Every structure is written in structure tokens, then in C-alpha cells.
ROSE-4610 file (N, C-alpha, C; in Angstrom, 1 decimal, always signed):
// ROSE-4610
residu = [M/M/M/P/P/P/N/N/N/Y/Y/Y/T/T/T/V/V/V/A/A/A/G/G/G/A/A/A/G/G/G/N/N/N/N/N/N/A/A/A/Y/Y/Y/N/N/N/G/G/G/E/E/E/F/F/F/V/V/V/D/D/D/R/R/R/S/S/S/T/T/T/V/V/V/V/V/V/N/N/N/G/G/G/K/K/K/P/P/P/S/S/S/Y/Y/Y/K/K/K/L/L/L/D/D/D/G/G/G/A/A/A/N/N/N/Y/Y/Y/Y/Y/Y/L/L/L/Y/Y/Y/Y/Y/Y/A/A/A/Y/Y/Y/E/E/E/E/E/E/M/M/M/A/A/A/E/E/E/T/T/T/Y/Y/Y/R/R/R/W/W/W/V/V/V/L/L/L/A/A/A/S/S/S/Y/Y/Y/V/V/V/Y/Y/Y/A/A/A/T/T/T/I/I/I/M/M/M/D/D/D/A/A/A/W/W/W/M/M/M/E/E/E/T/T/T/A/A/A/Y/Y/Y/F/F/F/H/H/H/T/T/T/N/N/N/A/A/A/G/G/G/Q/Q/Q/A/A/A/T/T/T/P/P/P/D/D/D/A/A/A/G/G/G/A/A/A/G/G/G/D/D/D/V/V/V/P/P/P/P/P/P/R/R/R]
num = [1/1/1/2/2/2/3/3/3/4/4/4/5/5/5/6/6/6/7/7/7/8/8/8/9/9/9/10/10/10/11/11/11/12/12/12/13/13/13/14/14/14/15/15/15/16/16/16/17/17/17/18/18/18/19/19/19/20/20/20/21/21/21/22/22/22/23/23/23/24/24/24/25/25/25/26/26/26/27/27/27/28/28/28/29/29/29/30/30/30/31/31/31/32/32/32/33/33/33/34/34/34/35/35/35/36/36/36/37/37/37/38/38/38/39/39/39/40/40/40/41/41/41/42/42/42/43/43/43/44/44/44/45/45/45/46/46/46/47/47/47/48/48/48/49/49/49/50/50/50/51/51/51/52/52/52/53/53/53/54/54/54/55/55/55/56/56/56/57/57/57/58/58/58/59/59/59/60/60/60/61/61/61/62/62/62/63/63/63/64/64/64/65/65/65/66/66/66/67/67/67/68/68/68/69/69/69/70/70/70/71/71/71/72/72/72/73/73/73/74/74/74/75/75/75/76/76/76/77/77/77/78/78/78/79/79/79/80/80/80/81/81/81/82/82/82/83/83/83/84/84/84/85/85/85/86/86/86/87/87/87/88/88/88/89/89/89/90/90/90/91/91/91/92/92/92]
x = [+81.1/+80.4/+80.0/+78.9/+78.4/+79.4/+79.4/+80.1/+79.2/+79.7/+78.9/+79.2/+78.1/+78.2/+78.0/+79.0/+78.9/+78.5/+77.5/+77.1/+76.8/+77.1/+76.8/+77.8/+79.0/+80.1/+80.5/+81.0/+81.3/+82.4/+83.2/+84.2/+83.9/+83.6/+83.2/+84.2/+85.5/+86.5/+86.1/+85.4/+85.0/+83.7/+83.1/+81.9/+82.3/+81.5/+81.8/+81.6/+82.0/+81.8/+83.0/+82.7/+83.8/+83.7/+84.8/+84.8/+85.5/+85.1/+85.7/+87.2/+88.0/+89.5/+90.0/+89.1/+89.4/+90.3/+90.1/+90.9/+89.9/+90.0/+89.1/+89.8/+89.0/+89.4/+88.4/+88.8/+88.0/+86.8/+87.0/+86.0/+85.0/+85.2/+84.3/+85.1/+84.5/+85.2/+85.5/+86.6/+86.9/+86.8/+86.7/+86.4/+87.4/+87.6/+88.5/+87.7/+87.8/+87.1/+87.8/+87.0/+87.6/+88.4/+89.7/+90.5/+91.1/+91.0/+91.5/+91.9/+92.7/+93.1/+92.3/+91.0/+90.0/+89.4/+89.1/+88.7/+87.4/+86.6/+85.5/+85.7/+85.8/+86.1/+85.5/+85.6/+85.0/+86.2/+86.1/+87.2/+86.7/+87.6/+87.3/+87.7/+86.7/+86.9/+87.2/+88.4/+88.8/+88.0/+87.8/+87.1/+85.7/+85.0/+83.6/+83.6/+84.7/+84.7/+83.7/+83.7/+82.7/+83.3/+82.6/+83.0/+82.1/+82.7/+81.9/+82.5/+81.6/+82.1/+82.5/+83.7/+84.2/+84.8/+84.8/+85.5/+86.8/+87.9/+89.2/+90.2/+91.3/+92.3/+93.4/+93.1/+94.0/+93.2/+93.8/+93.1/+93.9/+93.3/+93.8/+92.7/+93.0/+92.0/+91.5/+92.3/+91.8/+92.1/+91.0/+91.2/+90.8/+91.3/+91.1/+89.7/+89.3/+88.0/+87.4/+86.3/+85.7/+85.4/+85.0/+84.7/+85.9/+87.1/+88.3/+89.1/+89.0/+89.9/+89.3/+88.0/+87.4/+87.1/+86.9/+86.7/+85.3/+84.6/+83.3/+82.1/+82.4/+81.3/+81.8/+80.9/+81.0/+79.6/+79.4/+78.0/+77.8/+76.6/+76.3/+77.0/+77.2/+78.0/+77.3/+78.1/+77.7/+76.9/+76.8/+76.0/+76.7/+75.9/+76.4/+77.0/+76.4/+76.9/+76.9/+77.7/+77.7/+76.4/+75.4/+74.1/+73.0/+73.3/+72.3/+71.5/+71.8/+71.1/+71.7/+71.1/+71.6/+73.0/+73.9/+75.2/+75.3/+76.3/+76.6/+77.6/+77.5/+78.4/+79.1/+80.4/+81.1/+81.2/+81.1/+81.2/+82.6/+82.8/+84.2/+84.2]
y = [+116.4/+115.1/+115.0/+114.3/+114.2/+113.3/+113.6/+112.7/+111.5/+110.4/+109.2/+108.8/+108.5/+108.0/+106.5/+105.8/+104.4/+104.0/+103.2/+102.7/+101.2/+100.4/+99.0/+98.2/+98.7/+97.9/+96.8/+95.7/+94.6/+94.9/+96.0/+96.4/+97.9/+98.3/+99.6/+100.7/+100.3/+101.3/+101.9/+101.2/+101.7/+102.5/+102.7/+103.5/+105.0/+105.8/+107.2/+107.9/+109.2/+110.0/+109.9/+109.5/+109.4/+110.7/+111.4/+112.6/+112.4/+113.2/+113.2/+113.4/+112.5/+112.7/+113.5/+114.0/+114.7/+113.8/+112.5/+111.6/+110.6/+110.5/+109.6/+108.2/+107.1/+105.7/+105.0/+104.5/+103.9/+104.7/+106.0/+106.9/+107.5/+107.1/+107.6/+108.3/+109.2/+109.8/+108.8/+109.0/+108.1/+108.9/+108.2/+108.8/+108.2/+109.0/+108.6/+108.9/+107.9/+108.1/+109.3/+110.3/+111.4/+111.0/+111.3/+111.0/+109.6/+108.8/+107.4/+107.1/+106.0/+105.6/+104.4/+104.7/+103.7/+104.4/+103.6/+104.2/+103.6/+104.4/+103.9/+104.3/+103.3/+103.6/+102.5/+102.8/+101.9/+101.1/+99.8/+98.9/+97.9/+97.5/+96.4/+95.1/+94.2/+92.9/+91.9/+91.4/+90.5/+89.2/+88.6/+87.3/+87.4/+88.4/+88.6/+89.4/+90.0/+90.8/+91.9/+92.7/+93.7/+94.8/+95.9/+97.0/+96.9/+97.3/+97.4/+98.5/+99.1/+100.0/+99.2/+99.5/+98.7/+99.6/+99.1/+99.7/+98.9/+99.5/+98.8/+99.8/+99.2/+100.0/+100.4/+100.2/+100.6/+101.0/+101.6/+101.9/+101.2/+100.2/+99.6/+99.6/+100.1/+100.2/+98.8/+97.8/+96.4/+95.5/+94.7/+93.7/+92.4/+91.3/+90.0/+89.5/+89.6/+89.1/+90.0/+90.6/+91.5/+90.8/+89.6/+88.9/+88.6/+88.5/+88.3/+89.5/+90.5/+91.7/+92.9/+93.0/+94.2/+94.1/+95.2/+95.2/+95.4/+94.3/+94.3/+94.9/+95.3/+95.8/+95.9/+95.5/+95.9/+95.9/+96.7/+96.8/+95.7/+95.6/+94.7/+95.3/+94.5/+94.9/+96.0/+97.0/+98.0/+99.2/+99.3/+100.4/+101.8/+102.7/+104.1/+104.8/+104.6/+105.3/+104.2/+104.5/+103.5/+103.2/+104.2/+104.0/+103.8/+103.3/+103.1/+101.8/+101.1/+99.8/+99.1/+98.0/+97.2/+96.6/+96.7/+96.1/+94.8/+94.0/+92.8/+93.0/+92.3/+92.4/+91.0/+91.0/+89.7/+89.2/+87.9/+87.4/+87.5/+87.9/+88.0/+87.4]
z = [+92.2/+92.4/+93.9/+94.1/+95.5/+96.3/+97.6/+98.5/+98.8/+99.3/+99.7/+101.1/+101.8/+103.2/+103.2/+103.7/+103.8/+105.3/+105.4/+106.7/+106.6/+107.6/+107.6/+106.9/+106.6/+106.0/+107.0/+106.5/+107.4/+108.4/+108.1/+109.0/+109.3/+110.5/+110.9/+110.4/+110.3/+109.8/+108.5/+107.7/+106.3/+106.3/+107.5/+107.5/+107.7/+107.0/+107.1/+105.8/+105.8/+104.5/+103.6/+102.4/+101.4/+100.5/+100.4/+99.6/+98.3/+97.3/+96.0/+96.0/+95.4/+95.4/+94.2/+93.3/+92.1/+91.2/+91.3/+90.5/+89.9/+88.5/+87.8/+87.7/+88.0/+87.8/+86.9/+85.8/+84.8/+84.4/+84.2/+83.7/+84.7/+86.0/+87.1/+88.2/+88.9/+90.0/+91.1/+91.9/+93.0/+94.3/+95.4/+96.7/+97.7/+98.8/+99.9/+101.2/+102.1/+103.4/+104.1/+104.5/+105.2/+106.4/+106.4/+107.6/+107.6/+106.6/+106.5/+105.1/+105.0/+103.7/+103.2/+103.0/+102.4/+101.3/+100.2/+99.0/+98.4/+97.7/+97.0/+95.5/+94.6/+93.2/+92.3/+91.0/+90.0/+89.4/+89.6/+89.2/+88.2/+87.3/+86.4/+87.0/+87.1/+87.7/+86.6/+86.6/+85.5/+85.4/+86.6/+86.6/+86.0/+86.3/+85.8/+84.5/+84.1/+82.9/+82.9/+84.1/+84.2/+85.2/+85.3/+86.2/+87.5/+88.6/+89.9/+90.7/+91.5/+92.6/+93.7/+94.3/+95.4/+96.5/+97.7/+98.8/+99.0/+99.2/+99.4/+100.1/+100.5/+101.2/+100.2/+98.9/+97.8/+96.6/+95.6/+94.4/+93.2/+92.6/+91.4/+90.4/+89.2/+88.1/+87.8/+87.9/+87.6/+88.8/+89.2/+90.2/+89.7/+90.3/+89.8/+90.1/+91.4/+91.8/+93.0/+92.7/+93.7/+95.0/+95.0/+96.2/+97.1/+96.5/+97.3/+97.6/+96.7/+96.9/+97.4/+97.6/+98.1/+99.6/+100.2/+101.6/+102.0/+102.2/+102.8/+101.9/+100.7/+99.9/+98.4/+97.5/+96.1/+95.5/+94.5/+94.0/+92.9/+92.5/+91.4/+90.1/+89.1/+87.9/+87.2/+86.7/+85.8/+86.4/+87.7/+88.2/+87.9/+87.5/+87.1/+88.3/+89.5/+90.7/+91.9/+92.9/+94.0/+94.7/+94.6/+95.2/+94.3/+93.1/+92.0/+92.2/+93.2/+93.5/+94.7/+95.0/+96.1/+95.8/+96.8/+96.7/+97.3/+97.0/+97.6/+98.7/+99.8/+100.9/+101.0/+100.6/+100.7/+102.1/+102.3/+103.6/+104.1/+105.3/+105.9/+107.3]
């Protein structure tokens, strides 16, 4: 799977190259920021009853609310890949 470069996250610590972790989460590959414990993965959002790509400092297959639990970024619902369209940036 391709790596993903994150730029413009609300917290600069999350910017950089995310590499494949060789671990599947909710049927999709998951990624870790090279040299840090930040993750890009596909999570099920309980409040919206949908899946989203999220950035976070943890990996949980299910989250309650992407606006509250993700770190500075999550995609619109149901995107096939993290870069398949514009993402939402939660206010922080």
C-alpha cells in the first residue's frame, strides 16, 4: 500500500510521512507516522454510524465521535482511501 504524507494538520506533530503498519483495521490498511506514535486508520464512528479515516495518537477500531476523539483531521464518511476527497479539520 502507498504511504501517505500529511501536511497542514492542526498540530504540526501530526505532519509527515505515514508508513504502512502491515495491520488491517476495519478492512483497510493502517499507517504510523515515521518516528512517532501517531496513526492514520479507518475507524467506525458510532455517533454517525459510518466509517472515516482519522488521525489519532491511538488505534481503536471503534470511536464514539470523530469530532471529539480524532486529532486535527478526519475524512468525510465512507472514503475508500485517506486522500479520496476533502477532509474535515476539527476545530481545536
